N, CA, C, O and CB atoms as a CASP TS submission, in Angstrom:
PFRMAT TS
TARGET T0000
AUTHOR 0000-0000-0000
METHOD Language model
MODEL 1
PARENT N/A
ATOM      1  N   MET     1      30.814  -0.267  59.895  1.00  0.00           N
ATOM      2  CA  MET     1      30.101  -0.612  58.678  1.00  0.00           C
ATOM      3  C   MET     1      29.450   0.643  58.114  1.00  0.00           C
ATOM      4  O   MET     1      28.718   1.327  58.829  1.00  0.00           O
ATOM      5  CB  MET     1      29.046  -1.714  58.942  1.00  0.00           C
ATOM      6  N   ALA     2      29.695   0.950  56.879  1.00  0.00           N
ATOM      7  CA  ALA     2      29.087   2.102  56.219  1.00  0.00           C
ATOM      8  C   ALA     2      27.681   1.735  55.756  1.00  0.00           C
ATOM      9  O   ALA     2      27.481   0.725  55.080  1.00  0.00           O
ATOM     10  CB  ALA     2      29.953   2.577  55.021  1.00  0.00           C
ATOM     11  N   TYR     3      26.729   2.552  56.121  1.00  0.00           N
ATOM     12  CA  TYR     3      25.349   2.289  55.718  1.00  0.00           C
ATOM     13  C   TYR     3      25.084   2.996  54.398  1.00  0.00           C
ATOM     14  O   TYR     3      24.705   4.167  54.357  1.00  0.00           O
ATOM     15  CB  TYR     3      24.340   2.758  56.813  1.00  0.00           C
ATOM     16  N   GLN     4      25.292   2.259  53.338  1.00  0.00           N
ATOM     17  CA  GLN     4      25.060   2.805  52.010  1.00  0.00           C
ATOM     18  C   GLN     4      23.568   2.749  51.709  1.00  0.00           C
ATOM     19  O   GLN     4      22.818   1.995  52.330  1.00  0.00           O
ATOM     20  CB  GLN     4      25.875   2.033  50.937  1.00  0.00           C
ATOM     21  N   ASP     5      23.160   3.555  50.750  1.00  0.00           N
ATOM     22  CA  ASP     5      21.746   3.650  50.421  1.00  0.00           C
ATOM     23  C   ASP     5      21.110   2.302  50.104  1.00  0.00           C
ATOM     24  O   ASP     5      19.982   2.041  50.522  1.00  0.00           O
ATOM     25  CB  ASP     5      21.563   4.572  49.261  1.00  0.00           C
ATOM     26  N   PHE     6      21.809   1.452  49.380  1.00  0.00           N
ATOM     27  CA  PHE     6      21.201   0.185  48.979  1.00  0.00           C
ATOM     28  C   PHE     6      20.906  -0.721  50.173  1.00  0.00           C
ATOM     29  O   PHE     6      20.009  -1.561  50.090  1.00  0.00           O
ATOM     30  CB  PHE     6      22.108  -0.537  48.004  1.00  0.00           C
ATOM     31  N   LEU     7      21.628  -0.576  51.265  1.00  0.00           N
ATOM     32  CA  LEU     7      21.359  -1.389  52.444  1.00  0.00           C
ATOM     33  C   LEU     7      20.042  -1.007  53.097  1.00  0.00           C
ATOM     34  O   LEU     7      19.391  -1.839  53.730  1.00  0.00           O
ATOM     35  CB  LEU     7      22.489  -1.254  53.443  1.00  0.00           C
ATOM     36  N   LEU     8      19.647   0.260  52.944  1.00  0.00           N
ATOM     37  CA  LEU     8      18.426   0.744  53.568  1.00  0.00           C
ATOM     38  C   LEU     8      17.283   0.890  52.573  1.00  0.00           C
ATOM     39  O   LEU     8      16.267   1.512  52.887  1.00  0.00           O
ATOM     40  CB  LEU     8      18.686   2.063  54.240  1.00  0.00           C
ATOM     41  N   ASP     9      17.432   0.332  51.396  1.00  0.00           N
ATOM     42  CA  ASP     9      16.371   0.357  50.390  1.00  0.00           C
ATOM     43  C   ASP     9      15.130  -0.296  50.984  1.00  0.00           C
ATOM     44  O   ASP     9      15.198  -1.422  51.476  1.00  0.00           O
ATOM     45  CB  ASP     9      16.814  -0.371  49.076  1.00  0.00           C
ATOM     46  N   LYS    10      13.995   0.402  50.942  1.00  0.00           N
ATOM     47  CA  LYS    10      12.799  -0.095  51.619  1.00  0.00           C
ATOM     48  C   LYS    10      12.295  -1.421  51.071  1.00  0.00           C
ATOM     49  O   LYS    10      11.545  -2.122  51.751  1.00  0.00           O
ATOM     50  CB  LYS    10      11.711   0.921  51.521  1.00  0.00           C
ATOM     51  N   ARG    11      12.690  -1.775  49.863  1.00  0.00           N
ATOM     52  CA  ARG    11      12.244  -3.039  49.275  1.00  0.00           C
ATOM     53  C   ARG    11      12.971  -4.241  49.876  1.00  0.00           C
ATOM     54  O   ARG    11      12.455  -5.357  49.823  1.00  0.00           O
ATOM     55  CB  ARG    11      12.452  -3.015  47.770  1.00  0.00           C
ATOM     56  N   ILE    12      14.168  -4.031  50.450  1.00  0.00           N
ATOM     57  CA  ILE    12      14.941  -5.162  50.967  1.00  0.00           C
ATOM     58  C   ILE    12      15.470  -4.959  52.382  1.00  0.00           C
ATOM     59  O   ILE    12      16.198  -5.808  52.897  1.00  0.00           O
ATOM     60  CB  ILE    12      16.089  -5.436  50.055  1.00  0.00           C
ATOM     61  N   VAL    13      15.112  -3.845  53.015  1.00  0.00           N
ATOM     62  CA  VAL    13      15.688  -3.556  54.331  1.00  0.00           C
ATOM     63  C   VAL    13      15.269  -4.591  55.376  1.00  0.00           C
ATOM     64  O   VAL    13      16.056  -4.908  56.267  1.00  0.00           O
ATOM     65  CB  VAL    13      15.271  -2.160  54.791  1.00  0.00           C
ATOM     66  N   GLN    14      14.044  -5.126  55.286  1.00  0.00           N
ATOM     67  CA  GLN    14      13.624  -6.128  56.268  1.00  0.00           C
ATOM     68  C   GLN    14      14.500  -7.373  56.179  1.00  0.00           C
ATOM     69  O   GLN    14      14.835  -7.970  57.202  1.00  0.00           O
ATOM     70  CB  GLN    14      12.147  -6.503  56.060  1.00  0.00           C
ATOM     71  N   ARG    15      14.868  -7.765  54.972  1.00  0.00           N
ATOM     72  CA  ARG    15      15.759  -8.918  54.783  1.00  0.00           C
ATOM     73  C   ARG    15      17.114  -8.644  55.426  1.00  0.00           C
ATOM     74  O   ARG    15      17.685  -9.521  56.075  1.00  0.00           O
ATOM     75  CB  ARG    15      15.934  -9.238  53.276  1.00  0.00           C
ATOM     76  N   HIS    16      17.630  -7.421  55.246  1.00  0.00           N
ATOM     77  CA  HIS    16      18.921  -7.067  55.841  1.00  0.00           C
ATOM     78  C   HIS    16      18.836  -6.999  57.360  1.00  0.00           C
ATOM     79  O   HIS    16      19.785  -7.364  58.054  1.00  0.00           O
ATOM     80  CB  HIS    16      19.411  -5.730  55.290  1.00  0.00           C
ATOM     81  N   LEU    17      17.700  -6.532  57.879  1.00  0.00           N
ATOM     82  CA  LEU    17      17.514  -6.526  59.331  1.00  0.00           C
ATOM     83  C   LEU    17      17.493  -7.959  59.869  1.00  0.00           C
ATOM     84  O   LEU    17      18.142  -8.261  60.870  1.00  0.00           O
ATOM     85  CB  LEU    17      16.205  -5.788  59.711  1.00  0.00           C
ATOM     86  N   ASP    18      16.746  -8.835  59.198  1.00  0.00           N
ATOM     87  CA  ASP    18      16.638 -10.233  59.643  1.00  0.00           C
ATOM     88  C   ASP    18      17.982 -10.953  59.630  1.00  0.00           C
ATOM     89  O   ASP    18      18.250 -11.779  60.503  1.00  0.00           O
ATOM     90  CB  ASP    18      15.652 -10.986  58.762  1.00  0.00           C
ATOM     91  N   LYS    19      18.828 -10.649  58.650  1.00  0.00           N
ATOM     92  CA  LYS    19      20.138 -11.291  58.533  1.00  0.00           C
ATOM     93  C   LYS    19      21.203 -10.627  59.391  1.00  0.00           C
ATOM     94  O   LYS    19      22.311 -11.150  59.514  1.00  0.00           O
ATOM     95  CB  LYS    19      20.582 -11.288  57.097  1.00  0.00           C
ATOM     96  N   GLY    20      20.883  -9.475  59.989  1.00  0.00           N
ATOM     97  CA  GLY    20      21.842  -8.765  60.826  1.00  0.00           C
ATOM     98  C   GLY    20      22.813  -7.900  60.038  1.00  0.00           C
ATOM     99  O   GLY    20      23.798  -7.415  60.594  1.00  0.00           O
ATOM    100  N   ILE    21      22.553  -7.700  58.762  1.00  0.00           N
ATOM    101  CA  ILE    21      23.420  -6.864  57.934  1.00  0.00           C
ATOM    102  C   ILE    21      23.248  -5.398  58.313  1.00  0.00           C
ATOM    103  O   ILE    21      24.202  -4.622  58.284  1.00  0.00           O
ATOM    104  CB  ILE    21      23.114  -7.073  56.435  1.00  0.00           C
ATOM    105  N   VAL    22      22.010  -5.028  58.670  1.00  0.00           N
ATOM    106  CA  VAL    22      21.681  -3.656  59.056  1.00  0.00           C
ATOM    107  C   VAL    22      21.234  -3.663  60.511  1.00  0.00           C
ATOM    108  O   VAL    22      20.463  -4.529  60.924  1.00  0.00           O
ATOM    109  CB  VAL    22      20.570  -3.052  58.131  1.00  0.00           C
ATOM    110  N   ASP    23      21.713  -2.710  61.279  1.00  0.00           N
ATOM    111  CA  ASP    23      21.327  -2.542  62.671  1.00  0.00           C
ATOM    112  C   ASP    23      20.086  -1.659  62.736  1.00  0.00           C
ATOM    113  O   ASP    23      20.059  -0.596  62.115  1.00  0.00           O
ATOM    114  CB  ASP    23      22.489  -1.933  63.505  1.00  0.00           C
ATOM    115  N   ALA    24      19.057  -2.075  63.475  1.00  0.00           N
ATOM    116  CA  ALA    24      17.800  -1.333  63.545  1.00  0.00           C
ATOM    117  C   ALA    24      18.003   0.086  64.087  1.00  0.00           C
ATOM    118  O   ALA    24      17.361   1.023  63.614  1.00  0.00           O
ATOM    119  CB  ALA    24      16.802  -2.082  64.419  1.00  0.00           C
ATOM    120  N   LYS    25      18.874   0.248  65.054  1.00  0.00           N
ATOM    121  CA  LYS    25      19.112   1.585  65.622  1.00  0.00           C
ATOM    122  C   LYS    25      19.779   2.499  64.598  1.00  0.00           C
ATOM    123  O   LYS    25      19.445   3.680  64.504  1.00  0.00           O
ATOM    124  CB  LYS    25      19.987   1.489  66.891  1.00  0.00           C
ATOM    125  N   GLN    26      20.712   1.955  63.838  1.00  0.00           N
ATOM    126  CA  GLN    26      21.380   2.744  62.805  1.00  0.00           C
ATOM    127  C   GLN    26      20.392   3.110  61.697  1.00  0.00           C
ATOM    128  O   GLN    26      20.446   4.209  61.145  1.00  0.00           O
ATOM    129  CB  GLN    26      22.583   1.969  62.220  1.00  0.00           C
ATOM    130  N   MET    27      19.487   2.177  61.378  1.00  0.00           N
ATOM    131  CA  MET    27      18.483   2.456  60.362  1.00  0.00           C
ATOM    132  C   MET    27      17.565   3.589  60.809  1.00  0.00           C
ATOM    133  O   MET    27      17.278   4.494  60.025  1.00  0.00           O
ATOM    134  CB  MET    27      17.666   1.196  60.058  1.00  0.00           C
ATOM    135  N   GLU    28      17.109   3.553  62.036  1.00  0.00           N
ATOM    136  CA  GLU    28      16.253   4.619  62.557  1.00  0.00           C
ATOM    137  C   GLU    28      16.980   5.961  62.556  1.00  0.00           C
ATOM    138  O   GLU    28      16.385   6.995  62.254  1.00  0.00           O
ATOM    139  CB  GLU    28      15.781   4.277  63.977  1.00  0.00           C
ATOM    140  N   LYS    29      18.254   5.942  62.890  1.00  0.00           N
ATOM    141  CA  LYS    29      19.044   7.173  62.881  1.00  0.00           C
ATOM    142  C   LYS    29      19.158   7.728  61.459  1.00  0.00           C
ATOM    143  O   LYS    29      19.066   8.938  61.251  1.00  0.00           O
ATOM    144  CB  LYS    29      20.450   6.918  63.471  1.00  0.00           C
ATOM    145  N   SER    30      19.355   6.849  60.497  1.00  0.00           N
ATOM    146  CA  SER    30      19.461   7.272  59.098  1.00  0.00           C
ATOM    147  C   SER    30      18.143   7.841  58.593  1.00  0.00           C
ATOM    148  O   SER    30      18.132   8.831  57.861  1.00  0.00           O
ATOM    149  CB  SER    30      19.894   6.099  58.216  1.00  0.00           C
ATOM    150  N   ILE    31      17.037   7.225  58.977  1.00  0.00           N
ATOM    151  CA  ILE    31      15.721   7.713  58.568  1.00  0.00           C
ATOM    152  C   ILE    31      15.429   9.062  59.191  1.00  0.00           C
ATOM    153  O   ILE    31      14.883   9.946  58.530  1.00  0.00           O
ATOM    154  CB  ILE    31      14.633   6.712  58.950  1.00  0.00           C
ATOM    155  N   ALA    32      15.785   9.232  60.455  1.00  0.00           N
ATOM    156  CA  ALA    32      15.553  10.504  61.136  1.00  0.00           C
ATOM    157  C   ALA    32      16.372  11.633  60.524  1.00  0.00           C
ATOM    158  O   ALA    32      15.974  12.795  60.605  1.00  0.00           O
ATOM    159  CB  ALA    32      15.880  10.374  62.614  1.00  0.00           C
ATOM    160  N   ALA    33      17.503  11.313  59.915  1.00  0.00           N
ATOM    161  CA  ALA    33      18.373  12.324  59.320  1.00  0.00           C
ATOM    162  C   ALA    33      17.913  12.760  57.923  1.00  0.00           C
ATOM    163  O   ALA    33      18.443  13.724  57.370  1.00  0.00           O
ATOM    164  CB  ALA    33      19.788  11.795  59.245  1.00  0.00           C
ATOM    165  N   LEU    34      16.925  12.049  57.350  1.00  0.00           N
ATOM    166  CA  LEU    34      16.455  12.424  56.021  1.00  0.00           C
ATOM    167  C   LEU    34      15.746  13.782  56.065  1.00  0.00           C
ATOM    168  O   LEU    34      15.044  14.085  57.030  1.00  0.00           O
ATOM    169  CB  LEU    34      15.510  11.342  55.460  1.00  0.00           C
ATOM    170  N   PRO    35      15.927  14.592  55.027  1.00  0.00           N
ATOM    171  CA  PRO    35      15.262  15.895  55.003  1.00  0.00           C
ATOM    172  C   PRO    35      13.759  15.745  54.782  1.00  0.00           C
ATOM    173  O   PRO    35      13.305  14.783  54.161  1.00  0.00           O
ATOM    174  CB  PRO    35      15.867  16.782  53.910  1.00  0.00           C
ATOM    175  N   ASP    36      12.992  16.709  55.297  1.00  0.00           N
ATOM    176  CA  ASP    36      11.546  16.724  55.131  1.00  0.00           C
ATOM    177  C   ASP    36      11.226  17.280  53.747  1.00  0.00           C
ATOM    178  O   ASP    36      11.522  18.440  53.463  1.00  0.00           O
ATOM    179  CB  ASP    36      10.856  17.569  56.251  1.00  0.00           C
ATOM    180  N   ARG    37      10.634  16.478  52.901  1.00  0.00           N
ATOM    181  CA  ARG    37      10.317  16.883  51.526  1.00  0.00           C
ATOM    182  C   ARG    37       8.819  17.136  51.333  1.00  0.00           C
ATOM    183  O   ARG    37       8.353  17.201  50.195  1.00  0.00           O
ATOM    184  CB  ARG    37      10.790  15.811  50.544  1.00  0.00           C
ATOM    185  N   ALA    38       8.064  17.279  52.415  1.00  0.00           N
ATOM    186  CA  ALA    38       6.618  17.458  52.326  1.00  0.00           C
ATOM    187  C   ALA    38       6.236  18.700  51.533  1.00  0.00           C
ATOM    188  O   ALA    38       5.181  18.716  50.900  1.00  0.00           O
ATOM    189  CB  ALA    38       6.020  17.536  53.710  1.00  0.00           C
ATOM    190  N   ALA    39       7.051  19.723  51.551  1.00  0.00           N
ATOM    191  CA  ALA    39       6.742  20.955  50.831  1.00  0.00           C
ATOM    192  C   ALA    39       6.891  20.791  49.315  1.00  0.00           C
ATOM    193  O   ALA    39       6.463  21.666  48.562  1.00  0.00           O
ATOM    194  CB  ALA    39       7.643  22.079  51.318  1.00  0.00           C
ATOM    195  N   ASN    40       7.475  19.717  48.867  1.00  0.00           N
ATOM    196  CA  ASN    40       7.721  19.500  47.441  1.00  0.00           C
ATOM    197  C   ASN    40       6.607  18.738  46.725  1.00  0.00           C
ATOM    198  O   ASN    40       6.720  18.468  45.530  1.00  0.00           O
ATOM    199  CB  ASN    40       9.006  18.761  47.268  1.00  0.00           C
ATOM    200  N   ILE    41       5.533  18.386  47.436  1.00  0.00           N
ATOM    201  CA  ILE    41       4.483  17.597  46.803  1.00  0.00           C
ATOM    202  C   ILE    41       3.608  18.465  45.906  1.00  0.00           C
ATOM    203  O   ILE    41       3.504  19.675  46.104  1.00  0.00           O
ATOM    204  CB  ILE    41       3.627  16.906  47.862  1.00  0.00           C
ATOM    205  N   ALA    42       2.991  17.842  44.933  1.00  0.00           N
ATOM    206  CA  ALA    42       2.072  18.531  44.033  1.00  0.00           C
ATOM    207  C   ALA    42       0.907  17.593  43.738  1.00  0.00           C
ATOM    208  O   ALA    42       1.102  16.384  43.609  1.00  0.00           O
ATOM    209  CB  ALA    42       2.791  18.976  42.712  1.00  0.00           C
ATOM    210  N   PRO    43      -0.301  18.139  43.631  1.00  0.00           N
ATOM    211  CA  PRO    43      -1.448  17.282  43.322  1.00  0.00           C
ATOM    212  C   PRO    43      -1.346  16.724  41.904  1.00  0.00           C
ATOM    213  O   PRO    43      -0.775  17.356  41.015  1.00  0.00           O
ATOM    214  CB  PRO    43      -2.762  18.063  43.488  1.00  0.00           C
ATOM    215  N   VAL    44      -1.901  15.546  41.710  1.00  0.00           N
ATOM    216  CA  VAL    44      -1.882  14.889  40.403  1.00  0.00           C
ATOM    217  C   VAL    44      -3.319  14.547  40.037  1.00  0.00           C
ATOM    218  O   VAL    44      -4.042  13.935  40.824  1.00  0.00           O
ATOM    219  CB  VAL    44      -0.975  13.601  40.412  1.00  0.00           C
ATOM    220  N   ASP    45      -3.726  14.947  38.839  1.00  0.00           N
ATOM    221  CA  ASP    45      -5.046  14.572  38.349  1.00  0.00           C
ATOM    222  C   ASP    45      -4.931  13.223  37.671  1.00  0.00           C
ATOM    223  O   ASP    45      -4.141  13.048  36.743  1.00  0.00           O
ATOM    224  CB  ASP    45      -5.622  15.644  37.375  1.00  0.00           C
ATOM    225  N   GLU    46      -5.721  12.273  38.138  1.00  0.00           N
ATOM    226  CA  GLU    46      -5.651  10.926  37.592  1.00  0.00           C
ATOM    227  C   GLU    46      -6.883  10.655  36.752  1.00  0.00           C
ATOM    228  O   GLU    46      -8.009  10.872  37.198  1.00  0.00           O
ATOM    229  CB  GLU    46      -5.518   9.881  38.713  1.00  0.00           C
ATOM    230  N   VAL    47      -6.668  10.186  35.554  1.00  0.00           N
ATOM    231  CA  VAL    47      -7.765   9.814  34.674  1.00  0.00           C
ATOM    232  C   VAL    47      -7.860   8.301  34.689  1.00  0.00           C
ATOM    233  O   VAL    47      -6.903   7.602  34.356  1.00  0.00           O
ATOM    234  CB  VAL    47      -7.558  10.364  33.220  1.00  0.00           C
ATOM    235  N   VAL    48      -9.025   7.804  35.077  1.00  0.00           N
ATOM    236  CA  VAL    48      -9.228   6.368  35.176  1.00  0.00           C
ATOM    237  C   VAL    48     -10.168   5.941  34.061  1.00  0.00           C
ATOM    238  O   VAL    48     -11.243   6.513  33.880  1.00  0.00           O
ATOM    239  CB  VAL    48      -9.792   5.968  36.570  1.00  0.00           C
ATOM    240  N   SER    49      -9.748   4.933  33.324  1.00  0.00           N
ATOM    241  CA  SER    49     -10.556   4.419  32.226  1.00  0.00           C
ATOM    242  C   SER    49     -11.077   3.042  32.593  1.00  0.00           C
ATOM    243  O   SER    49     -10.353   2.225  33.161  1.00  0.00           O
ATOM    244  CB  SER    49      -9.741   4.366  30.912  1.00  0.00           C
ATOM    245  N   ASP    50     -12.347   2.787  32.263  1.00  0.00           N
ATOM    246  CA  ASP    50     -12.932   1.468  32.513  1.00  0.00           C
ATOM    247  C   ASP    50     -12.594   0.483  31.406  1.00  0.00           C
ATOM    248  O   ASP    50     -12.870  -0.710  31.531  1.00  0.00           O
ATOM    249  CB  ASP    50     -14.441   1.579  32.660  1.00  0.00           C
ATOM    250  N   ASP    51     -12.007   0.965  30.335  1.00  0.00           N
ATOM    251  CA  ASP    51     -11.709   0.141  29.173  1.00  0.00           C
ATOM    252  C   ASP    51     -10.332  -0.506  29.331  1.00  0.00           C
ATOM    253  O   ASP    51      -9.316   0.102  28.994  1.00  0.00           O
ATOM    254  CB  ASP    51     -11.770   0.982  27.878  1.00  0.00           C
ATOM    255  N   ASP    52     -10.301  -1.746  29.848  1.00  0.00           N
ATOM    256  CA  ASP    52      -9.036  -2.451  30.098  1.00  0.00           C
ATOM    257  C   ASP    52      -8.490  -3.132  28.847  1.00  0.00           C
ATOM    258  O   ASP    52      -7.318  -3.507  28.814  1.00  0.00           O
ATOM    259  CB  ASP    52      -9.225  -3.485  31.193  1.00  0.00           C
ATOM    260  N   ASP    53      -9.316  -3.296  27.821  1.00  0.00           N
ATOM    261  CA  ASP    53      -8.920  -4.062  26.638  1.00  0.00           C
ATOM    262  C   ASP    53      -8.612  -3.152  25.454  1.00  0.00           C
ATOM    263  O   ASP    53      -9.072  -3.416  24.343  1.00  0.00           O
ATOM    264  CB  ASP    53     -10.016  -5.050  26.258  1.00  0.00           C
ATOM    265  N   ASP    54      -7.852  -2.097  25.667  1.00  0.00           N
ATOM    266  CA  ASP    54      -7.528  -1.179  24.597  1.00  0.00           C
ATOM    267  C   ASP    54      -6.742  -1.847  23.473  1.00  0.00           C
ATOM    268  O   ASP    54      -6.949  -1.522  22.304  1.00  0.00           O
ATOM    269  CB  ASP    54      -6.751  -0.017  25.143  1.00  0.00           C
ATOM    270  N   ASP    55      -5.851  -2.767  23.801  1.00  0.00           N
ATOM    271  CA  ASP    55      -5.043  -3.440  22.798  1.00  0.00           C
ATOM    272  C   ASP    55      -5.870  -4.371  21.913  1.00  0.00           C
ATOM    273  O   ASP    55      -5.573  -4.529  20.729  1.00  0.00           O
ATOM    274  CB  ASP    55      -3.940  -4.219  23.470  1.00  0.00           C
ATOM    275  N   ASP    56      -6.911  -4.991  22.487  1.00  0.00           N
ATOM    276  CA  ASP    56      -7.746  -5.908  21.731  1.00  0.00           C
ATOM    277  C   ASP    56      -8.582  -5.179  20.678  1.00  0.00           C
ATOM    278  O   ASP    56      -8.873  -5.746  19.625  1.00  0.00           O
ATOM    279  CB  ASP    56      -8.651  -6.679  22.672  1.00  0.00           C
ATOM    280  N   ASP    57      -8.972  -3.928  20.947  1.00  0.00           N
ATOM    281  CA  ASP    57      -9.774  -3.167  19.998  1.00  0.00           C
ATOM    282  C   ASP    57      -8.984  -2.862  18.726  1.00  0.00           C
ATOM    283  O   ASP    57      -9.568  -2.786  17.645  1.00  0.00           O
ATOM    284  CB  ASP    57     -10.261  -1.868  20.640  1.00  0.00           C
ATOM    285  N   ALA    58      -7.688  -2.691  18.835  1.00  0.00           N
ATOM    286  CA  ALA    58      -6.859  -2.365  17.681  1.00  0.00           C
ATOM    287  C   ALA    58      -6.739  -3.550  16.737  1.00  0.00           C
ATOM    288  O   ALA    58      -6.490  -3.362  15.546  1.00  0.00           O
ATOM    289  CB  ALA    58      -5.476  -1.915  18.130  1.00  0.00           C
ATOM    290  N   GLU    59      -6.911  -4.766  17.242  1.00  0.00           N
ATOM    291  CA  GLU    59      -6.767  -5.962  16.427  1.00  0.00           C
ATOM    292  C   GLU    59      -8.020  -6.285  15.638  1.00  0.00           C
ATOM    293  O   GLU    59      -7.941  -7.027  14.659  1.00  0.00           O
ATOM    294  CB  GLU    59      -6.404  -7.128  17.291  1.00  0.00           C
ATOM    295  N   ASP    60      -9.187  -5.753  16.029  1.00  0.00           N
ATOM    296  CA  ASP    60     -10.463  -6.074  15.375  1.00  0.00           C
ATOM    297  C   ASP    60     -10.545  -5.587  13.975  1.00  0.00           C
ATOM    298  O   ASP    60     -11.561  -5.789  13.310  1.00  0.00           O
ATOM    299  CB  ASP    60     -11.591  -5.511  16.138  1.00  0.00           C
TER
END
């Protein structure tokens, strides 16, 4: 069985494990083979606004 990316998609992999579509050992092997991308991270400045009703102000 070829382990295509969609079979190991983190959003549905538990369902595939439960149904036996994906083997847990093969999944762990695939995860271990992924490259380390930690060096590619960059900080993000997040601006948080307390004003949740921005759309309502435009209607006034």
